[in-house]
MITOR-44472 format. One line per 4 residues: number of its first residue (from 1); their letters; for each residue x negated, y, z negated of N, C-alpha, C. Coordinates in steps of 0.001 Angstrom, whole numbers, m for minus. Last residue first. Layout:
N
NUM> A> X,Y,Z,X,Y,Z,X,Y,Z | ... .
END
This chain:
334
334> RTYS> m114977,m14473,m80813,m115195,m15595,m81729,m115857,m15119,m83013 | m114756,m12579,m78873,m113910,m12416,m80065,m114097,m13527,m81080 | m116527,m13528,m76899,m116729,m12220,m77508,m115957,m12071,m78825 | m115427,m16001,m76180,m116771,m15950,m76754,m117015,m14629,m77470 .
330> EFFS> m112963,m15210,m75132,m112996,m16075,m76312,m114363,m16067,m76975 | m113871,m13675,m72964,m113031,m13068,m73999,m113065,m13907,m75288 | m115269,m15591,m71405,m115961,m14447,m71987,m115165,m13886,m73152 | m113146,m17373,m70784,m114356,m17845,m71454,m115102,m16699,m72124 .
326> TGPL> m111325,m15698,m69423,m110951,m16349,m70684,m112170,m16788,m71461 | m112992,m14834,m67167,m112308,m13934,m68080,m112010,m14553,m69425 | m115167,m15513,m65157,m114872,m16196,m66424,m114200,m15299,m67468 | m113643,m15110,m61863,m114639,m14772,m62879,m114221,m15355,m64233 .
322> GADN> m111756,m15159,m59892,m112770,m16213,m59900,m113878,m15975,m60897 | m109767,m13421,m60165,m110845,m13001,m59263,m111969,m14032,m59227 | m108272,m14535,m62139,m107764,m14653,m60762,m108816,m14242,m59736 | m109706,m13723,m64401,m109663,m15135,m64021,m109272,m15309,m62559 .
318> VAAV> m109060,m11016,m64310,m110460,m11421,m64166,m110537,m12890,m63767 | m106313,m11179,m64755,m106812,m10575,m63515,m108265,m10957,m63261 | m106176,m12260,m67327,m105676,m13033,m66182,m106213,m12496,m64868 | m107161,m10130,m68840,m107894,m11402,m68815,m107477,m12228,m67602 .
314> AAEI> m105133,m8239,m68317,m106529,m7956,m68000,m107347,m9237,m67896 | m102793,m9443,m69277,m102916,m9134,m67849,m104366,m8893,m67447 | m103321,m9617,m72023,m103066,m10823,m71241,m103270,m10576,m69749 | m103587,m6879,m72687,m104682,m7827,m72915,m104515,m9049,m72020 .
310> VPSV> m101057,m5919,m72005,m102244,m5321,m71390,m103418,m6284,m71504 | m99335,m7323,m73681,m99311,m7619,m72248,m100519,m7039,m71501 | m100135,m6053,m76162,m100380,m7477,m75915,m100316,m7828,m74431 | m99331,m3473,m76613,m100572,m3674,m75858,m100871,m5136,m75566 .
306> QTRL> m96903,m3709,m78035,m96961,m2939,m76793,m98182,m3287,m75952 | m97677,m5135,m80284,m96709,m5730,m79367,m96760,m5033,m78011 | m99314,m3263,m81481,m99878,m4550,m81061,m98956,m5239,m80057 | m97384,m1312,m82051,m98430,m1031,m81068,m99064,m2327,m80576 .
302> AVLS> m95897,m2584,m84035,m95247,m2214,m82774,m96271,m1951,m81681 | m97847,m2742,m85990,m97290,m3982,m85450,m96628,m3702,m84095 | m98124,m10,m86447,m99266,m765,m85939,m98810,m2096,m85341 | m95664,653,m87508,m96041,1209,m86204,m97211,456,m85592 .
298> EDSL> m95809,m720,m89932,m94761,m1049,m88978,m95113,m547,m87576 | m97907,576,m91190,m98031,m852,m90878,m97011,m1262,m89822 | m98371,3791,m89563,m97837,2939,m90619,m98036,1478,m90219 | m101286,5444,m88472,m100105,4666,m88149,m99650,3886,m89378 .
294> EVIE> m102383,8572,m89850,m102519,7130,m89651,m101191,6508,m89255 | m104239,11635,m89258,m103006,10911,m89571,m103195,9435,m89223 | m105986,14479,m89994,m106158,13047,m89721,m104905,12316,m90168 | m105989,17640,m88537,m105322,16767,m89504,m105484,15306,m89088 .
290> VGGE> m108603,19957,m88208,m107844,18874,m87572,m107257,17970,m88655 | m110285,21923,m89142,m108846,22094,m89325,m107988,21031,m88680 | m112943,21473,m89107,m112416,22308,m88037,m110907,22469,m88089 | m113273,19643,m91084,m113719,21011,m91363,m113231,21991,m90303 .
286> EMYE> m112350,17425,m89620,m111595,17917,m90771,m111980,19349,m91126 | m114380,17174,m87678,m113004,17415,m87271,m112187,17988,m88429 | m116648,16734,m89312,m116613,17860,m88379,m115178,18198,m87989 | m115941,14347,m90578,m116135,15558,m91374,m116044,16805,m90493 .
282> RGHD> m115966,12660,m88351,m114708,12890,m89080,m114808,14164,m89916 | m118668,12763,m87685,m117670,13255,m86751,m116344,13533,m87431 | m119843,11550,m89891,m120158,12954,m89593,m119111,13555,m88653 | m118771,8975,m89611,m118494,9758,m90821,m118741,11240,m90579 .
278> EGAD> m119854,8200,m87154,m118410,8330,m87298,m118043,9174,m88521 | m122551,7841,m87499,m122110,9079,m86883,m120611,9290,m86969 | m122621,5253,m88391,m122925,6324,m89344,m122449,7669,m88806 | m122084,4005,m85944,m121141,3876,m87054,m121360,4972,m88087 .
274> WSAG> m124401,4668,m84563,m123116,5168,m84082,m122069,5111,m85187 | m126215,3205,m86023,m126342,4666,m86027,m125059,5310,m85525 | m125310,664,m85386,m125252,1105,m86783,m125373,2627,m86874 | m125929,570,m82661,m124537,543,m83090,m124373,1030,m84518 .
270> FSAA> m128703,490,m82841,m128057,1649,m82246,m126598,1721,m82666 | m128964,m2037,m84026,m129496,m851,m84695,m128844,414,m84155 | m127825,m3665,m82077,m127244,m3616,m83417,m127690,m2375,m84167 | m129593,m3184,m79949,m128175,m2866,m79805,m127506,m2743,m81171 .
266> RAPG> m131971,m4189,m80959,m131878,m2756,m80670,m130410,m2330,m80555 | m131187,m6894,m81105,m131586,m6171,m82316,m131508,m4664,m82109 | m130594,m7640,m78389,m129557,m7588,m79427,m129940,m6790,m80672 | m132803,m5452,m76412,m132079,m6675,m76701,m131099,m6514,m77858 .
262> MTED> m136173,m4078,m76812,m134769,m3992,m76444,m134072,m5307,m76790 | m138748,m4660,m77358,m138188,m3498,m78051,m136733,m3247,m77673 | m139410,m6784,m75758,m139413,m6997,m77206,m138822,m5833,m77981 | m139259,m5695,m73145,m138378,m6786,m73560,m138289,m6896,m75080 .
258> VLAK> m141315,m3776,m73151,m139928,m3371,m72917,m138972,m4436,m73449 | m143480,m5515,m73563,m143194,m4460,m74529,m141756,m3963,m74383 | m143453,m7078,m71285,m143232,m7721,m72576,m142861,m6689,m73637 | m144089,m5113,m69413,m142808,m5807,m69330,m142465,m6442,m70677 .
254> MEDS> m146679,m4545,m70243,m145651,m3515,m70396,m144246,m4107,m70278 | m147963,m6924,m69586,m147979,m6444,m70969,m146880,m5415,m71206 | m147623,m7049,m66851,m146999,m8073,m67682,m146932,m7624,m69134 | m146921,m3715,m65614,m147824,m4839,m65893,m147094,m5849,m66764 .
250> LRDY> m144180,m2722,m63494,m144920,m2696,m64747,m145876,m3879,m64840 | m142670,m3136,m61277,m143920,m2399,m61083,m144756,m2319,m62365 | m140373,m4416,m62155,m141382,m5213,m61455,m142705,m4467,m61283 | m138837,m2325,m63198,m139371,m3353,m64100,m140528,m4096,m63434 .
246> AQNG> m138214,m1003,m60831,m138943,m302,m61884,m139588,m1305,m62845 | m136768,m2911,m59450,m138025,m2431,m58871,m138865,m1698,m59913 | m134537,m3259,m61101,m135473,m4372,m60903,m136816,m3889,m60367 | m133791,m639,m63390,m133853,m1151,m62032,m134870,m2266,m61898 .
242> MVLA> m132121,m1163,m66409,m133380,m800,m65781,m133414,m1418,m64391 | m129428,39,m68463,m129975,m837,m67428,m131258,m260,m66848 | m127333,m110,m70981,m128603,542,m70683,m129313,m385,m69712 | m123838,164,m70785,m125026,m654,m70574,m126219,268,m70384 .
238> FTAS> m120838,400,m72761,m121955,995,m72035,m123021,m62,m71803 | m117322,607,m73376,m118568,m157,m73274,m119574,572,m72396 | m115057,1795,m75819,m115666,1950,m74495,m116992,1193,m74495 | m112240,326,m77574,m113608,826,m77464,m114012,1028,m76011 .
234> AIGP> m109078,1258,m79021,m109904,433,m78133,m111258,1105,m77969 | m108097,2617,m81384,m107299,1656,m80618,m108149,711,m79778 | m108598,3504,m84782,m109033,3533,m83398,m108370,2402,m82643 | m105537,3914,m86799,m106914,3498,m86537,m107303,3746,m85085 .
230> LLTY> m105485,7525,m86586,m106151,6303,m87011,m105123,5176,m87041 | m105589,10456,m84630,m104829,9288,m85052,m105744,8130,m85427 | m105864,13877,m85280,m106566,12671,m84863,m105815,11490,m85449 | m104511,17069,m84248,m104428,15807,m84983,m105413,14789,m84416 .
226> DSVP> m105329,19305,m82803,m104510,19499,m84003,m104495,18252,m84879 | m108136,20536,m80959,m107338,19428,m81468,m106542,19835,m82701 | m109959,22413,m80197,m108810,22230,m79308,m107885,21109,m79774 | m112070,22490,m82026,m111324,23727,m81760,m110064,23538,m80915 .
222> ALDF> m113028,19719,m81951,m112279,20266,m83086,m111486,21529,m82738 | m114618,18945,m79782,m113178,18757,m79692,m112388,19410,m80823 | m117365,18892,m78642,m116729,20061,m79268,m115205,20003,m79200 | m119019,16952,m77781,m118038,17419,m76813,m117120,18494,m77400 .
218> PITA> m120617,16419,m80009,m121258,16954,m78801,m120256,17485,m77772 | m118308,15680,m81781,m119263,16754,m82071,m119924,17273,m80792 | m116913,13521,m80869,m116194,14804,m80955,m117147,15964,m81210 | m118393,11238,m81025,m118468,12000,m79775,m117735,13330,m79845 .
214> EFPF> m117707,10185,m83508,m119071,10647,m83271,m119152,11564,m82054 | m115065,9245,m83263,m115336,10465,m84024,m116704,11046,m83677 | m114509,8279,m79813,m114842,7969,m81203,m115123,9279,m81940 | m111734,9510,m77856,m113163,9474,m78151,m113357,8884,m79550 .
210> TAGD> m109316,10591,m75690,m109738,9433,m76485,m111257,9421,m76613 | m107124,13437,m75858,m108261,12714,m75287,m108658,11593,m76226 | m104241,15441,m74905,m105096,14707,m75823,m106203,13994,m75084 | m102916,16758,m72974,m102440,16964,m74342,m103303,16249,m75366 .
206> VVGK> m104474,18541,m70245,m104114,17305,m70941,m103689,17661,m72362 | m104346,21202,m69588,m104346,20226,m68495,m103988,18850,m69037 | m104587,23134,m71504,m103312,22450,m71383,m103219,21499,m70214 | m107002,24257,m71998,m106211,24885,m70940,m104855,24204,m70737 .
202> GMAD> m108021,22561,m73962,m107830,23973,m74264,m106940,24672,m73261 | m108254,20160,m72552,m107291,20278,m73639,m106984,21730,m73946 | m110263,20883,m70739,m108970,20430,m70231,m107892,20512,m71305 | m112345,21456,m72487,m111821,22516,m71637,m110441,22150,m71111 .
198> AAEA> m112773,18907,m73564,m112365,20019,m74426,m111757,21148,m73607 | m113554,17403,m71233,m112351,17075,m71998,m111861,18245,m72842 | m115829,17579,m69793,m114781,18532,m69451,m113517,18352,m70286 | m117497,15536,m70503,m117950,16890,m70798,m116884,17949,m70522 .
194> PPVP> m116065,13239,m69496,m116214,13517,m70936,m116554,14968,m71252 | m113751,13915,m66799,m115107,13612,m67267,m115267,13999,m68738 | m110526,12561,m66727,m111282,13787,m66954,m112685,13398,m67409 | m107633,11187,m65538,m109087,11022,m65549,m109789,12373,m65655 .
190> VPSA> m104843,10664,m67518,m105450,11641,m66617,m106968,11473,m66669 | m101892,8778,m68080,m103360,8855,m68144,m103902,9818,m67107 | m99014,9633,m69761,m99625,9649,m68435,m101140,9765,m68563 | m97134,7425,m71989,m97858,8647,m71648,m98474,8520,m70255 .
186> GMSE> m96071,5080,m72877,m95167,6037,m72270,m95813,7351,m71897 | m97777,3169,m73676,m97251,4020,m74736,m96320,5108,m74189 | m98727,2061,m71384,m97850,1225,m72216,m97194,2025,m73332 | m100436,4084,m70514,m99175,3881,m69802,m98203,3056,m70637 .
182> IVAQ> m102530,3640,m72307,m101801,4912,m72343,m100457,4786,m71636 | m103368,1072,m71485,m102916,1310,m72858,m102053,2565,m72920 | m104167,1507,m68821,m103048,610,m69107,m102491,834,m70507 | m106328,3252,m69264,m105218,3658,m68398,m103982,2820,m68707 .
178> WVSG> m108024,1685,m70738,m107359,2809,m71393,m106199,3317,m70555 | m108724,m97,m68640,m108122,m582,m69883,m107357,541,m70576 | m109940,1447,m66664,m108645,837,m66379,m107949,335,m67638 | m111501,4565,m67674,m111451,3119,m67495,m110046,2567,m67368 .
174> AYRI> m110800,7095,m69808,m111856,6594,m68928,m111721,5082,m68851 | m108482,9859,m70235,m108948,8493,m70439,m110154,8227,m69563 | m106311,12252,m71620,m107571,11999,m70928,m108042,10581,m71252 | m102837,12260,m71287,m103972,11885,m72127,m105202,11604,m71272 .
170> RKGE> m99824,13864,m71544,m100946,13627,m70624,m102206,13420,m71460 | m96598,12573,m72519,m97812,13355,m72753,m98906,12946,m71765 | m94366,10927,m72228,m94523,12056,m71328,m95779,12887,m71519 | m94491,9845,m75500,m93700,9807,m74274,m93897,11098,m73471 .
166> FNAL> m95649,10125,m77925,m96552,10002,m76783,m95799,10055,m75451 | m93735,10035,m79885,m94174,11362,m79436,m95141,11312,m78252 | m93431,7475,m80665,m92451,7994,m79715,m92889,9339,m79145 | m95288,7086,m82665,m95625,6641,m81313,m94654,7164,m80262 .
162> DSPD> m96294,9208,m84935,m95009,8742,m84424,m95228,8376,m82957 | m98836,10084,m85045,m98504,8954,m85918,m97106,8422,m85629 | m99284,12344,m83502,m99398,11042,m82841,m99057,9855,m83743 | m97566,15252,m83243,m98035,14322,m84267,m98086,12913,m83676 .
158> FGKV> m98718,17780,m80925,m97747,16775,m81373,m98398,15830,m82379 | m100703,19680,m80254,m99302,20014,m80072,m98290,18971,m80465 | m103311,17581,m79191,m102899,18960,m79460,m101393,19084,m79251 | m105420,14878,m80365,m104342,15477,m79581,m104025,16896,m80041 .
154> HFKL> m107265,12079,m80059,m107385,13442,m80570,m106433,14284,m79731 | m107251,8714,m80769,m106544,9758,m80040,m106754,11079,m80768 | m110425,7006,m80955,m109220,7553,m81555,m108549,8516,m80586 | m112134,3975,m80179,m111792,5354,m79856,m110468,5754,m80496 .
150> PPTV> m114181,2001,m82285,m112904,2169,m81587,m112536,3645,m81398 | m117637,2637,m81564,m116582,2422,m82556,m115250,2669,m81860 | m118713,1397,m78320,m118410,2467,m79254,m117566,1954,m80422 | m121234,m773,m77554,m119782,m655,m77654,m119482,411,m78700 .
146> AMML> m123846,m1516,m75345,m123381,m734,m76488,m121867,m615,m76413 | m126542,m3677,m74400,m125174,m3206,m74234,m124807,m2397,m75482 | m129823,m3493,m72943,m128918,m3687,m74069,m127532,m3207,m73669 | m130967,m3981,m70463,m131824,m3847,m71634,m131022,m4044,m72912 .
142> IRTG> m130439,m5743,m67630,m129707,m5205,m68779,m130639,m5181,m69988 | m131782,m4822,m64636,m132052,m5648,m65808,m131321,m5004,m66985 | m130234,m4848,m61361,m130793,m4220,m62553,m131036,m5249,m63638 | m129069,m6261,m59431,m130040,m5266,m59006,m130698,m4539,m60160 .
138> EHED> m125880,m6608,m60987,m126882,m7100,m60033,m127767,m5952,m59549 | m123996,m6638,m62909,m125026,m5595,m63011,m126194,m5933,m62079 | m122523,m8853,m62495,m121888,m7590,m62145,m122783,m6383,m62418 | m124401,m10812,m63360,m123988,m10767,m61958,m123359,m9422,m61597 .
134> ALYE> m124665,m10449,m66163,m125785,m10143,m65275,m125335,m9975,m63821 | m122662,m11271,m67885,m122587,m9925,m67329,m123672,m9586,m66317 | m122891,m13860,m69036,m121634,m13426,m68452,m121687,m12137,m67622 | m125536,m14426,m69901,m124675,m15489,m69376,m123503,m14955,m68568 .
130> PALE> m126662,m11965,m70753,m127354,m12818,m69770,m126445,m13859,m69128 | m124600,m10901,m72613,m124908,m10301,m71312,m125614,m11242,m70334 | m124232,m11809,m75160,m123492,m12492,m74090,m123869,m12017,m72690 | m125778,m10068,m76671,m126074,m11507,m76704,m125412,m12234,m75529 .
126> TLRE> m124416,m7699,m76213,m125772,m7857,m75679,m126175,m9323,m75650 | m122082,m8184,m77633,m121997,m8002,m76190,m123369,m8153,m75543 | m123113,m8349,m80259,m122470,m9503,m79648,m122417,m9375,m78137 | m124112,m5734,m80657,m125010,m6894,m80736,m124399,m8091,m80005 .
122> SMHA> m121764,m4232,m80436,m122875,m4007,m79503,m123831,m5194,m79486 | m120201,m5227,m82573,m119722,m5341,m81193,m120864,m5183,m80186 | m121764,m4630,m84854,m121420,m6020,m84531,m121007,m6162,m83068 | m122010,m1786,m84594,m123182,m2654,m84782,m122873,m4087,m84371 .
118> SDNG> m119421,m738,m84467,m120259,m721,m83275,m121451,m1660,m83396 | m116917,m2839,m86014,m117864,m1732,m86035,m118794,m1853,m84831 | m115208,m4917,m86284,m114984,m4023,m85142,m115833,m2770,m85235 | m116523,m8230,m87070,m116160,m6857,m87380,m115982,m6012,m86139 .
114> ATPA> m116632,m10927,m86624,m117593,m10368,m87582,m117264,m8928,m87940 | m114942,m11479,m84562,m114431,m11715,m85914,m115365,m11136,m86969 | m115133,m8819,m82112,m115607,m10078,m82693,m115057,m10247,m84112 | m112023,m7298,m80950,m113385,m7227,m81486,m113828,m8615,m81924 .
110> TLPL> m109282,m5268,m80043,m110087,m6457,m79739,m111501,m6281,m80255 | m107470,m3188,m79664,m107414,m3969,m80901,m108142,m5304,m80739 | m107667,m3243,m76089,m107137,m2674,m77333,m107091,m3680,m78478 | m110878,m4012,m74575,m109431,m4166,m74668,m108915,m3677,m76023 .
106> GALE> m113561,m3955,m74091,m112930,m2717,m74506,m111422,m2810,m74599 | m114336,m6325,m73064,m114772,m6037,m74434,m114145,m4757,m74966 | m113546,m6199,m70456,m112691,m6950,m71379,m113084,m6699,m72836 | m115571,m4972,m69043,m114480,m4134,m69532,m113530,m4871,m70469 .
102> TVPF> m117159,m7128,m68187,m117614,m6270,m69272,m116461,m5479,m69879 | m115598,m8025,m66014,m115810,m8876,m67183,m116218,m8025,m68388 | m115584,m5811,m64167,m114348,m6341,m64754,m114548,m7208,m65991 | m116886,m3374,m63100,m117483,m4266,m64100,m116355,m4970,m64860 .
98> RGPS> m115271,m2014,m61377,m116583,m2430,m60885,m117242,m3437,m61824 | m112925,m1111,m62507,m112875,m2290,m61652,m114218,m2789,m61176 | m113904,2274,m62742,m112888,1249,m63002,m112920,111,m61982 | m116321,3761,m63738,m116178,3112,m62428,m115178,1969,m62571 .
94> AGHL> m116241,4563,m66304,m116320,5631,m65301,m116191,5084,m63894 | m116362,2341,m67907,m115048,2891,m67610,m115062,4003,m66592 | m119097,1965,m68295,m118373,1085,m67381,m117020,1670,m66978 | m121649,4089,m68252,m120324,3977,m68862,m119452,3181,m67904 .
90> VVAI> m125043,3586,m68525,m123885,3367,m67657,m122621,3243,m68501 | m128038,5166,m68557,m126928,4801,m69429,m125673,4740,m68565 | m130934,3941,m66791,m129784,4834,m66957,m128811,4262,m67968 | m134191,3973,m65341,m133294,3480,m66376,m132123,4454,m66465 .
86> DAVG> m135295,5170,m63143,m135770,3840,m63531,m134807,3166,m64490 | m133566,6775,m60446,m133980,6725,m61845,m134455,5313,m62134 | m133553,6029,m57791,m133628,7457,m58121,m134068,7631,m59566 | m133183,3329,m57164,m134520,3801,m57479,m134650,5290,m57740 .
82> NKVL> m130726,2176,m56854,m131354,2740,m55660,m132710,3367,m55922 | m130076,1434,m59430,m130144,385,m58398,m130872,869,m57155 | m129987,3960,m60658,m130999,2971,m61030,m131166,1922,m59937 | m127881,5166,m59379,m129146,5894,m59487,m130283,4934,m59793 .
78> DFQR> m125813,3355,m59827,m126435,3389,m58496,m127739,4178,m58488 | m125176,4000,m62496,m125638,2656,m62137,m126367,2665,m60800 | m124343,6734,m62287,m125507,6341,m63072,m126052,4964,m62691 | m122099,7701,m61045,m123258,7410,m60202,m124436,6823,m60973 .
74> PPPG> m120107,8356,m62884,m119875,7216,m61985,m121090,6824,m61150 | m121361,10685,m64286,m121192,9348,m64886,m120970,8214,m63889 | m123520,12435,m61850,m122391,12320,m62762,m122235,10894,m63295 | m127132,13002,m61822,m125883,12555,m61230,m124790,12416,m62265 .
70> LQGS> m129274,14138,m63038,m129543,13352,m61831,m128277,12848,m61150 | m128105,15461,m65182,m128996,16207,m64284,m129243,15463,m62977 | m126323,14606,m67181,m126003,14370,m65775,m126868,15126,m64801 | m127460,15085,m69702,m126386,15961,m69209,m126096,15801,m67720 .
66> PFIE> m131066,14385,m69430,m129720,14304,m70004,m128702,15122,m69225 | m133655,12646,m68635,m132893,13667,m67931,m131441,13583,m68424 | m136695,11820,m70159,m135243,11755,m70224,m134614,12942,m69506 | m139347,9785,m69718,m138916,11143,m69420,m137399,11105,m69291 .
62> VTLE> m141690,7785,m71558,m140397,8002,m70919,m140172,9487,m70688 | m144677,5738,m71195,m143896,6825,m71777,m142570,6942,m71045 | m147437,3791,m71670,m146054,3741,m71208,m145241,4805,m71943 | m149895,4449,m72756,m149845,3997,m71362,m148431,3994,m70797 .
58> GGSK> m150168,5035,m75405,m149891,6143,m74498,m149773,5736,m73042 | m150438,2582,m76603,m151571,3498,m76632,m151407,4658,m75671 | m148154,1168,m76746,m148939,1001,m75522,m150181,1879,m75512 | m147014,1909,m79130,m147431,515,m78997,m148276,275,m77746 .
54> EALE> m146471,4648,m78595,m147348,4257,m79703,m147894,2847,m79501 | m144711,4522,m76436,m145977,5239,m76309,m146959,4812,m77386 | m142562,3078,m77534,m143305,2545,m76390,m144676,3196,m76276 | m141761,4911,m79533,m142217,3567,m79898,m143036,2944,m78762 .
50> EGWA> m140955,7060,m78003,m142071,7238,m78939,m142648,5892,m79363 | m138805,5859,m76675,m139959,6349,m75925,m141173,6547,m76803 | m137086,5427,m78829,m137638,4277,m78104,m138865,4688,m77308 | m136454,8072,m79468,m137175,7250,m80448,m137808,6030,m79785 .
46> ELMV> m135085,8729,m77111,m136272,9487,m77498,m137121,8682,m78485 | m132962,6958,m77299,m133926,6800,m76208,m135211,7577,m76477 | m131587,7972,m79549,m132131,6616,m79558,m133206,6444,m78499 | m130894,10496,m78566,m131698,10388,m79789,m132361,9014,m79851 .
42> NFAH> m129277,9787,m76425,m130545,10457,m76168,m131466,10419,m77386 | m127135,8559,m77821,m127904,7812,m76825,m129261,8465,m76587 | m126077,10610,m79440,m126759,9468,m80058,m127591,8672,m79064 | m126761,13900,m78091,m125927,12710,m78219,m126749,11541,m78757 .
38> KPPV> m128232,16116,m77550,m128177,15679,m78944,m127303,14454,m79163 | m127915,16531,m74714,m129220,16189,m75295,m129158,15639,m76710 | m124852,14898,m73500,m125643,16056,m73927,m126921,15639,m74648 | m124903,12251,m70964,m124445,12836,m72220,m125345,14002,m72632 .
34> FTSI> m125865,10898,m68865,m124886,11933,m68541,m124397,12657,m69791 | m129293,10088,m68200,m128086,9973,m69007,m127137,11096,m68614 | m132099,8425,m66888,m130969,9311,m66610,m129837,9035,m67590 | m135549,8257,m67190,m134272,7821,m67746,m133197,8864,m67469 .
30> KLTE> m138443,7061,m65844,m137484,8164,m65720,m136106,7656,m66136 | m141358,6125,m67344,m140038,5640,m66971,m139061,6807,m66982 | m144703,6286,m66389,m143579,7003,m66971,m142273,6439,m66439 | m147874,5147,m67137,m146647,4835,m66407,m145497,5527,m67131 .
26> AWSA> m151331,5982,m66926,m150018,6129,m67549,m148881,5775,m66595 | m153813,6023,m65905,m153241,4722,m66197,m151773,4808,m66600 | m154578,8629,m65679,m154309,7924,m64432,m153692,6556,m64682 | m155204,9486,m68248,m153925,9887,m67676,m153574,9078,m66436 .
22> TVGG> m156504,6837,m70266,m156728,7952,m69340,m155413,8236,m68638 | m156353,6166,m73766,m155917,5896,m72411,m156312,7084,m71538 | m157558,6758,m76206,m156838,5500,m76079,m156463,5159,m74654 | m158787,9089,m76903,m159574,8139,m76126,m158880,6828,m75881 .
18> SAVA> m157363,11054,m78033,m157929,10069,m78953,m158750,9008,m78231 | m156470,12426,m75822,m157408,13086,m76723,m158089,12091,m77649 | m154647,10583,m74770,m155850,10910,m74011,m156917,11512,m74923 | m152691,10608,m76792,m153386,9369,m76471,m154690,9633,m75729 .
14> LALL> m151866,13260,m76740,m152445,12724,m77960,m153252,11470,m77663 | m150797,13410,m74174,m151951,14239,m74521,m152651,13709,m75762 | m148666,11663,m74466,m149737,11313,m73556,m150992,12128,m73868 | m147089,13073,m76292,m147612,11755,m76646,m148766,11344,m75745 .
10> SVKS> m146527,15447,m74879,m147227,15502,m76157,m147838,14158,m76528 | m145214,14527,m72532,m146442,15305,m72449,m147222,15258,m73752 | m142989,13136,m73579,m143944,12478,m72693,m145278,13219,m72689 | m141590,15015,m75090,m142199,13879,m75767,m143250,13217,m74894 .
6> IKGI> m140851,16831,m73042,m141623,17278,m74202,m142331,16106,m74857 | m139326,15265,m71346,m140580,15828,m70862,m141464,16279,m72016 | m137077,14702,m72920,m137986,13636,m72539,m139330,14153,m72090 | m135810,17115,m73117,m136359,16539,m74339,m137348,15435,m74000 .
2> TM> m136885,19172,m70307,m135978,18276,m71009,m136639,17717,m72251 | m137363,22600,m69695,m138015,21306,m69927,m137089,20412,m70745 .
END
C-alpha cells in the first residue's frame, strides 16, 4: 500500500464516521511521482492531501504513487496529459528540449536577484508560469513550479576543486543545460536516471553525478562519493501539473480549493523545505566520509567564463524558435 493510499483511506474513513461526507461523494486525485516515498516532493504532497481532505470535509483526497510506479521520469507529463494520472511531478530535464523556456531557469549560475535559494527561485518561476510557461505545458494546469537548490557535483576518484580534473570524466546529468555545462568543462555527460545514479557511480559507469544536497539522502550517494564541490552550479526545474480533464471533473468548490492551496505561496513554502533539507543532506554526506571542497575565487571566475557561452546559446536558441527566451530570462533574473 502506498503512502497516498494510507492517507486517503484513513482520512475518508474519519470523514464518513463523523458524518461529514458519504463515500459516494468522494473524489480522489491520483498523483504520480518518480521519486522515493520519503523524498521532499512526496512529503509535501502528502501534507497537501491532508489539507485538501480537511478543508473539503473528506470530499477531496489524494492517492500517491511514488517511485515511478506509473511510469519513468520522461513519461510523467504524458501520464497526466493522457489521463493515466490526475497529477504528476515533472522533471523538465528528463525530456530535453520539450520545455525550452522553462529550462532557461536552470542555466548555470543563474537566479533571481532576490536569491538563489529554492524558496525564491520556486516562487518566482511559479509567478511567471501563466505568462511564459503555459503553452509548453499544454493540456495541463500548472499547480506550481519548483527549482532545486543549485546542484552540486558529487564525485568519486578525483578532487573537483581543480577544474582541470574534470577533463575526460563521465558525469551523470539530466537535461540539455547540464549536458552543455559538463561538456564546457571537458567532461562527458552521461544520461542516468536519478534512482540509478548511485549504482552507476559504484560500478564506475560514471565518475560523478549532479544533485542538490537534499537529494543525496534518498538516492544514497554518500557511500559512492569521495568529494562534493561547492558552490552549486545550476538548478533543475520541476512542475507539478494537473490534467485539464482531471481539473474539469471537479466541482467549482473543489477547483477553488485546489487553486487556493497551490500557486506561488505553496512553491515558496516547498522551496523553503528544500533549502532546509540542504543542511541535512550536507550532514549526511559529511558523516558518510565525503569531503566538501570549494572552488577558489579565481576558479569561480574561470567557471563563469566557461559557462557564459552556454547561457548565451541557450537563450538565443529559444529566441530562434520563436519563443520569448530573452524576455523570460530577464524577467526571471530580475
